[in-house]
C-alpha positions, -999 to +999 in steps of 0.1 A: -138+217+817-124+250+802-149+277+791-150+289+755-150+327+752-174+337+723-155+366+706-182+389+692-155+411+675-144+381+654-179+373+643-187+409+636-156+412+614-166+381+594-201+396+588-187+430+579-163+414+553-193+395+539-213+428+537-184+446+521-181+420+493-219+422+487-218+460+486-189+460+461-210+436+439-240+459+441-220+491+434-207+474+402-243+471+391-249+508+399-268+500+431-257+520+462-273+509+495-281+539+517-289+544+554-304+575+570-297+580+607-317+605+627-302+619+658-323+642+680-306+662+707-271+660+723-271+628+743-234+619+746-239+581+744-262+585+714-237+606+696-210+579+701-234+552+689-243+572+657-206+579+650-198+542+653-227+532+630-216+558+604-180+546+605-191+510+601-212+520+570-182+538+555-160+508+560-182+485+540-192+511+513-228+518+524-238+554+518-248+569+552-261+603+562-268+615+597-297+640+601-291+660+633-321+677+649-321+700+680-332+688+715-364+708+713-376+693+681-413+686+682-429+653+675-446+667+644-413+680+630-396+646+635-426+628+618-422+652+588-385+643+586-393+606+586-419+611+559-392+628+538-368+599+543-395+573+535-399+590+501-362+595+495-349+567+472-313+573+483-321+557+517-331+520+519-328+520+557-339+545+583-327+544+619-339+568+646-314+568+674-330+561+708-337+574+734-357+604+721-364+636+741-393+633+765-417+655+744-416+628+716-436+595+717-411+569+706-437+543+695-454+568+672-421+577+656-411+540+651-445+532+636-440+560+610-409+545+595-417+524+564-416+487+573-394+482+542-368+506+556-371+497+593-335+484+597-340+483+635-368+458+631-391+476+656-421+484+633-453+464+643-454+448+609-419+435+612-426+423+647-457+405+634-437+388+607-412+376+632-440+363+654-454+343+625-420+329+616-417+348+583-392+375+594-381+404+571-360+428+592-352+415+627-339+435+657-301+437+654-290+424+688-311+392+689-302+386+652-265+390+661-269+364+689-284+340+665-253+345+643-231+335+672-251+302+675-249+296+638-212+304+633-202+283+663-226+254+654-243+256+687-273+233+686-306+249+696-331+222+686-346+205+716-325+226+740-339+245+770-334+282+766-340+309+792-342+346+783-339+369+813-355+402+802-387+409+782-379+441+764-393+447+729-357+453+716-340+422+729-360+398+752-391+392+732-376+389+697-348+367+712-374+343+726-391+341+692-359+335+673-350+307+697-385+293+695-384+292+657-351+273+660-370+246+680-357+254+714-380+252+744-381+288+756-388+304+790-389+342+794-381+355+829-386+390+843-388+410+875-419+391+886-405+356+880-406+335+912-374+318+922-354+331+893-322+312+900-339+278+898-356+287+865-324+301+851-304+269+861-326+248+838-311+266+808-288+250+783-288+284+766-291+314+788-295+349+774-294+378+799-306+413+790-318+432+820-294+462+825-284+453+860-246+451+865-233+416+873-268+405+884-265+368+872-241+349+894-229+313+895-261+301+913-282+311+882-261+289+858-262+252+848-229+236+844-218+237+808-245+262+797-240+287+769-243+321+785-250+352+763-246+385+782-263+414+764-258+439+792-234+468+791-231+488+823-205+513+835-197+509+872-174+529+895-142+512+906-133+512+943-098+524+933-087+540+900-065+518+877-042+524+848-059+514+816-043+497+785-040+532+770-019+544+800-047+567+813-061+566+848-096+551+849-122+553+877-149+531+861-152+500+839-177+483+817-194+451+829-223+430+817-254+417+834-235+385+842-207+382+868-182+371+843-153+359+865-177+338+886-199+324+858-170+315+834-160+288+859-193+270+854-204+279+818-194+259+787-193+291+766-198+328+775-197+362+758-174+388+773-183+425+780-171+444+762-163+426+730-192+401+730-227+409+717-221+447+712-200+445+680-225+422+664-254+447+668-237+471+644-227+443+620-264+432+618-275+467+612-253+466+581-267+433+571-303+446+575-294+477+554-282+454+526-313+433+529-336+463+527-317+477+497-320+445+478-358+445+484-362+481+472-337+486+444-353+477+411-332+496+386 
């Protein structure tokens, strides 16, 4: 049995084209969806993520503005900035790039964002709506994974699903989305006893733990659909020449040992090029959804 590689870039491009068409329609009606992105400090990874998000918005016609604040910004100053964005009708979505500097309480910041503009889906009100099965804005990574299932016609009803990882950003909302699709769901974590045997029950296995190549063949049922959310940079034993002709001493890997697991799985997402591109695509989709809720003119 040959494994199917689930190409996240392909699905992300489909979604972005759909969003672009929707934005063009809105602009013809004089409605311009807008996203405000707040970046505090100089974390290199965060700067790359924000740049990618801004470029994605530009590509589909969403108005986006990045508000850059210094590393020593106080919690109160950041709260004031969020209050401004909540009142600013140019912005239908607000995203605060995480992580934040240690002097700032992330939960307090995320709770200050208007639930209507919470395109990350982290506000307690949006989490509560998801729990009740009446979602408004859903966290982008789990929502993107559901798009993989939908676009590949992967049946979830009645299937056994295992989510390894219980984060508020991926694990918990992923479990809820699977549950609302009538899968039988188990959430595993660092205290789970005999994790491989629990994981092997899964028809659908979602791994989001941030441990490079943690899940090996012994964790996977033959023919399972394996979704790898992890993205980890690991050192190579010996440098290699990359596709760009430059010498590389590290590579990106997921939480799943891809080369080993692909011999058992029925379908699997690669890293990079799997779940990652869908996260930004779903951010665009959430921004459009938020804009349609708010624009009344």
